[in-house]
N, C-alpha and C positions, 0 to 999 in steps of 0.2 A: 504494500500500500504506500502510495506516494504522499509525503507530507507537504502541505502547502507552506510556503514561507510565512513567517509571522509578520503580520501587518503592524507597522509602527503608527501609533496614533499621531495625527498631525495637530499640533497646538494652534488654535486660532486665537483671534483677539479676545474672545470671551474667556478662554483658559488663562491667558496672560493677565487679564483683569482680576480673575478669581485668585490667581497666585499672589498678585500684588495686594489685594484686600486681605488675604490670609496672613501675609507678613505684617501688615499694619495692625490687624487685630491681635496677633500674637505678641507684638511689641507693646500693645496697650496693657497686656497682662504681665509681661515680663518686667516692665518698669516699676509698677507698684510692688511686685514681689522682691525686686532688688532693693527698693527703699526699705521694705520691712526687714530684709536680711541685714542691711546696713545698720538699722536701729538695733536689731537683736545683737549683732556683734559688738556694737558700742556698749550696750547694757551689760553684756557678759564680759567685757574687757578683752574681747578677741581682736587681735590686730588685723583680721581679715576685712574689717570695715573699710580699710584703705582701698583694697582691691575691689570691693563691692561698690564703693562710692565712685571709683574710677570708671566702672561700667556705666553708671548713670551719666557721667560727663561725656563718655564716648557716644552714648545714645543721643544726648543733646547736640553734640558736635555733628554727628551724621545727619540728624534731622535738619540742622541749619545749612549744612553743606548741600544737601539735596535741594533745599529751598533756593539756595544761591544758584544752583544749576538750572532750576526751573524759571526763576524770576530774573536772574542775572543782576541782582542787587548786591552791591559791594558790602553793606553792613552784615548781611547773612554770611558772607565769606569770612569777614574779619572775626565775627563772633564765633563762627564754627571753628576756625583755626585756634582761637583762644581756648574754647572748651576742650578741643582735642589735645592741646598742650597740657591743660590742667589734668585731663585724664591720663595722659602719658606720665606726667610727673607723679601722680598718685600711684600708678601701677608700678613704676620703677621704685618708688619709696617702699611700697608693699613688698616688692621683690628683694630688696636689700636689708629690710629690717626683719625682726623676728618673724 
């Protein structure tokens, strides 16, 4: 019996919009969870709060940089770079301390 070649589904515009909306919705839940994790680490005295807080700054930075790409407004780019640098500093600080 001869097997038919597997058909690869073709992604259309609707699939791309669904994927994009899924990412947006997932980030809407990840950001508050990261904030809660940061607060829990601070309360418990766990130094992981620095790494967790850096993730929040990365999220803000990527959001602003995406807006800069869409609107081509310089303040979005400047603020995005600032928050990205803050996130990197926090992550490096977390990496080199306890």
